[in-house]
TITI-856089 format. One record per residue (C-alpha): residue in one letter; x, y, z. Coordinates in steps of 0.2 Angstrom, whole numbers, padded with zeros to 4 digits, always signed. Last residue first. Layout:
! residues N
AXYZ;...
! end
This chain:
! residues 424
X+0258+0547+0455;X+0275+0546+0447;X+0290+0556+0453;X+0303+0557+0440;X+0320+0548+0444;X+0335+0559+0446;X+0348+0564+0433;X+0363+0574+0438;X+0375+0583+0425;X+0391+0592+0429;X+0397+0603+0415;X+0415+0608+0414;X+0425+0623+0407;X+0434+0625+0391;X+0452+0624+0395;X+0451+0605+0396;X+0435+0599+0388;X+0422+0593+0400;X+0407+0582+0402;X+0404+0576+0420;X+0393+0562+0427;X+0379+0559+0439;X+0366+0545+0440;X+0350+0542+0449;X+0344+0528+0460;X+0342+0540+0475;X+0357+0531+0484;X+0367+0533+0468;X+0364+0552+0469;X+0369+0553+0487;X+0386+0543+0484;X+0390+0553+0468;X+0387+0570+0477;X+0397+0565+0492;X+0411+0559+0481;X+0410+0576+0472;X+0412+0586+0488;X+0425+0576+0498;X+0441+0583+0490;X+0444+0594+0505;X+0446+0610+0495;X+0450+0627+0502;X+0447+0644+0494;X+0461+0655+0488;X+0450+0664+0475;X+0454+0654+0460;X+0453+0637+0467;X+0466+0626+0460;X+0465+0614+0445;X+0476+0599+0447;X+0461+0590+0455;X+0460+0584+0473;X+0451+0568+0476;X+0447+0565+0494;X+0435+0551+0490;X+0434+0547+0472;X+0421+0556+0460;X+0434+0563+0448;X+0446+0548+0447;X+0441+0543+0430;X+0440+0561+0424;X+0458+0565+0430;X+0467+0558+0415;X+0456+0568+0403;X+0461+0585+0412;X+0446+0594+0419;X+0440+0611+0414;X+0449+0627+0417;X+0433+0637+0422;X+0418+0643+0411;X+0405+0634+0421;X+0391+0622+0419;X+0379+0615+0432;X+0366+0604+0424;X+0351+0596+0433;X+0340+0583+0424;X+0324+0576+0430;X+0322+0559+0424;X+0309+0548+0414;X+0314+0555+0397;X+0324+0571+0401;X+0314+0585+0410;X+0324+0601+0413;X+0334+0611+0425;X+0349+0622+0421;X+0361+0631+0432;X+0373+0641+0422;X+0389+0649+0429;X+0397+0665+0421;X+0414+0673+0422;X+0420+0689+0430;X+0434+0681+0441;X+0440+0664+0435;X+0429+0649+0440;X+0435+0635+0452;X+0427+0640+0468;X+0411+0646+0460;X+0409+0630+0450;X+0413+0620+0466;X+0400+0630+0476;X+0387+0626+0462;X+0391+0607+0462;X+0392+0606+0481;X+0376+0616+0485;X+0366+0607+0472;X+0371+0590+0479;X+0369+0595+0497;X+0352+0602+0493;X+0347+0586+0484;X+0352+0576+0499;X+0342+0587+0511;X+0326+0586+0500;X+0327+0567+0497;X+0321+0562+0480;X+0307+0557+0469;X+0308+0571+0456;X+0294+0583+0452;X+0290+0587+0434;X+0298+0603+0426;X+0284+0616+0426;X+0294+0626+0439;X+0306+0631+0425;X+0324+0632+0429;X+0336+0641+0418;X+0347+0650+0431;X+0362+0661+0426;X+0374+0664+0441;X+0385+0678+0436;X+0402+0679+0444;X+0410+0695+0450;X+0422+0685+0462;X+0413+0692+0478;X+0397+0692+0468;X+0397+0673+0467;X+0399+0671+0486;X+0386+0684+0489;X+0374+0675+0477;X+0376+0659+0486;X+0360+0660+0497;X+0350+0666+0482;X+0356+0652+0471;X+0352+0640+0485;X+0334+0645+0487;X+0331+0646+0468;X+0338+0629+0465;X+0328+0622+0479;X+0312+0629+0471;X+0316+0622+0454;X+0319+0605+0461;X+0301+0602+0466;X+0301+0586+0476;X+0290+0571+0478;X+0297+0562+0493;X+0313+0552+0496;X+0318+0550+0515;X+0336+0545+0514;X+0347+0535+0527;X+0365+0534+0521;X+0376+0520+0515;X+0392+0525+0506;X+0398+0507+0505;X+0416+0513+0505;X+0413+0520+0523;X+0411+0538+0526;X+0392+0536+0530;X+0381+0551+0525;X+0371+0556+0540;X+0357+0545+0546;X+0365+0540+0563;X+0351+0550+0573;X+0364+0563+0579;X+0372+0564+0561;X+0355+0568+0553;X+0351+0580+0567;X+0367+0590+0563;X+0363+0590+0545;X+0345+0596+0548;X+0352+0610+0560;X+0364+0616+0547;X+0349+0617+0534;X+0339+0626+0547;X+0353+0638+0550;X+0354+0641+0531;X+0335+0645+0530;X+0337+0657+0544;X+0351+0666+0536;X+0341+0667+0520;X+0326+0674+0530;X+0338+0687+0538;X+0344+0693+0521;X+0326+0694+0514;X+0320+0704+0529;X+0335+0716+0527;X+0331+0718+0509;X+0313+0723+0512;X+0318+0734+0527;X+0330+0743+0514;X+0349+0743+0516;X+0359+0759+0517;X+0362+0761+0535;X+0365+0742+0538;X+0377+0741+0523;X+0393+0736+0531;X+0385+0726+0545;X+0372+0718+0534;X+0385+0713+0521;X+0396+0705+0534;X+0381+0696+0541;X+0377+0689+0524;X+0395+0684+0520;X+0396+0675+0537;X+0380+0666+0534;X+0386+0660+0517;X+0402+0654+0524;X+0393+0644+0537;X+0381+0637+0524;X+0396+0631+0514;X+0407+0624+0529;X+0393+0614+0537;X+0394+0600+0524;X+0413+0600+0524;X+0414+0599+0543;X+0401+0585+0543;X+0412+0576+0530;X+0428+0579+0540;X+0419+0573+0556;X+0413+0557+0547;X+0431+0554+0540;X+0438+0555+0558;X+0425+0543+0565;X+0427+0531+0551;X+0446+0531+0553;X+0444+0528+0572;X+0431+0514+0568;X+0443+0507+0555;X+0458+0507+0568;X+0447+0499+0581;X+0441+0485+0569;X+0459+0482+0564;X+0465+0481+0582;X+0451+0469+0585;X+0455+0459+0570;X+0474+0458+0575;X+0469+0453+0592;X+0458+0439+0586;X+0471+0433+0574;X+0484+0433+0589;X+0471+0423+0599;X+0469+0410+0586;X+0487+0409+0583;X+0491+0405+0601;X+0480+0390+0601;X+0486+0385+0584;X+0504+0386+0590;X+0500+0375+0605;X+0491+0362+0594;X+0505+0362+0581;X+0518+0359+0593;X+0509+0346+0603;X+0505+0336+0587;X+0523+0337+0581;X+0530+0332+0599;X+0517+0318+0599;X+0526+0311+0584;X+0518+0311+0567;X+0520+0294+0559;X+0528+0296+0542;X+0524+0292+0524;X+0538+0299+0513;X+0542+0314+0502;X+0526+0324+0500;X+0525+0328+0519;X+0511+0338+0526;X+0508+0352+0538;X+0492+0361+0543;X+0484+0375+0553;X+0465+0376+0552;X+0451+0388+0551;X+0443+0401+0562;X+0431+0391+0571;X+0423+0403+0584;X+0416+0395+0600;X+0430+0402+0611;X+0445+0405+0599;X+0448+0390+0587;X+0462+0385+0575;X+0459+0367+0571;X+0474+0356+0569;X+0479+0346+0553;X+0492+0334+0551;X+0496+0325+0534;X+0506+0311+0527;X+0510+0305+0509;X+0503+0321+0500;X+0505+0320+0481;X+0492+0334+0478;X+0479+0323+0469;X+0483+0308+0480;X+0479+0318+0496;X+0463+0325+0489;X+0458+0308+0483;X+0460+0300+0501;X+0450+0314+0508;X+0436+0313+0496;X+0433+0294+0499;X+0443+0285+0512;X+0456+0289+0525;X+0470+0280+0535;X+0477+0273+0519;X+0481+0291+0512;X+0492+0293+0527;X+0488+0300+0544;X+0482+0315+0555;X+0467+0325+0558;X+0465+0333+0575;X+0449+0336+0584;X+0440+0352+0590;X+0423+0347+0584;X+0425+0358+0569;X+0441+0349+0565;X+0433+0332+0565;X+0418+0336+0555;X+0428+0346+0542;X+0440+0331+0540;X+0426+0319+0537;X+0417+0331+0524;X+0433+0336+0514;X+0425+0341+0497;X+0409+0346+0506;X+0419+0359+0516;X+0423+0368+0500;X+0442+0370+0498;X+0448+0385+0489;X+0467+0387+0486;X+0469+0368+0484;X+0458+0363+0470;X+0461+0380+0461;X+0480+0377+0461;X+0488+0395+0462;X+0491+0394+0480;X+0500+0377+0479;X+0517+0383+0478;X+0530+0372+0469;X+0542+0361+0478;X+0561+0363+0477;X+0562+0377+0489;X+0552+0367+0502;X+0536+0375+0506;X+0527+0389+0516;X+0509+0393+0515;X+0497+0408+0517;X+0478+0412+0517;X+0471+0397+0508;X+0452+0398+0509;X+0441+0385+0517;X+0424+0385+0511;X+0406+0385+0517;X+0394+0385+0502;X+0384+0397+0491;X+0399+0403+0480;X+0409+0406+0495;X+0400+0406+0512;X+0407+0406+0530;X+0425+0407+0525;X+0436+0396+0537;X+0454+0402+0535;X+0467+0389+0529;X+0484+0390+0536;X+0499+0382+0528;X+0515+0371+0531;X+0523+0361+0517;X+0536+0348+0514;X+0539+0344+0533;X+0554+0344+0545;X+0542+0348+0560;X+0553+0362+0566;X+0557+0368+0548;X+0539+0368+0543;X+0533+0377+0559;X+0546+0390+0558;X+0542+0393+0539;X+0524+0395+0544;X+0526+0408+0558;X+0537+0421+0551;X+0528+0425+0534;X+0512+0420+0543;X+0513+0435+0555;X+0520+0447+0543;X+0505+0445+0532;X+0493+0445+0547;X+0498+0462+0553;X+0505+0469+0569;X+0517+0455+0573;X+0526+0456+0590;X+0515+0444+0600;X+0515+0431+0586;X+0534+0432+0585;X+0536+0428+0604;X+0524+0414+0602;X+0534+0407+0588;X+0550+0408+0597;X+0543+0400+0613;X+0536+0386+0603;X+0552+0383+0594;X+0561+0381+0610;X+0547+0371+0618;X+0548+0358+0603;X+0566+0357+0604;X+0566+0354+0622;X+0552+0341+0621;X+0559+0331+0607;X+0567+0318+0618;X+0550+0313+0626;X+0540+0322+0639;X+0526+0328+0627;X+0520+0346+0628;X+0505+0349+0638;X+0489+0352+0628;X+0484+0369+0623;X+0465+0373+0626;X+0450+0371+0615;X+0434+0373+0626;X+0439+0391+0629;X+0432+0399+0645;
! end
């Protein structure tokens, strides 16, 4: 049950006008689907109904620069008056600058009067902004103090009528629930978007191993009477490894550890001393059939003497797979792809270089953005989701590494990943 409830409208001559405006405002609050539209409609109606100079809404920001603050969200003003949104002493108001008003508002009270009715900081605030009369009403939903709704007069001192107070209180009550409704709707939309993107990322991560399995099975079916038992065992082992990787990805998702689709890019990693050369060898073997389908040569320069990295095994596999698969996807038929591994200062450096079309200078800044699709097209009709490089960058950053690309248009591209060396 809300402690702060709308009070009955006064029974004086302004009642009819007050109720008429209130009905219109509440209707608009129900119709609005975003806060910008809501305030663009709400504040002018309040200002005109109360015949004031300004009407505004301040949101309560829990912390700004170390202290609780009011932030100006929107305002409406007379045409001959300047907006206050660009005034730093108005757009952001620390609670400490208005201590008495803050105490009253947070305890569900109204603030109203002229400069002579206040002292200290509040009187200085009104003088600074040329305010002759002010009326502030808290916007509260349940126990949550969202901010305050205010009107003021810069022309003359006035005594606020009960109709003015009732109007603003009732609007504040309706506004609180409208804001919560909008926030709930926004949260649901974000959750749906998050779920959709998570499914897209999961599909992206499973697509490459599934393609490799399909190619391996197809090869076994076509060449089963000509393949040696040793080759058969090797192919089956590769399929088993690919299935294990897919299982790991699914387990990550079920445990809530799969790569987040949110902009924060959070994911749960388990770094360990990791020999990258073995992972490169495993992946290159798994991707050989995809490369062979386009007559591509995978050239590996990865010595096992390179120090171990301190990194997450599944994450590094995802990074390598995305970079090598991209090189295969965008390379013309009959070209070469180099996968190099070496120590570089306190990092393990991985390089994947191709002889593809390269990357246009204007696309370099957007290269690692989510859903980024380049002007270059896959050379074998493959699909592209635009998630691969974003996934790589997110995972590399999470392991305290870095990733970048060096490319000259028309002369291929080299993607470079540096991961921290493991120290005993």
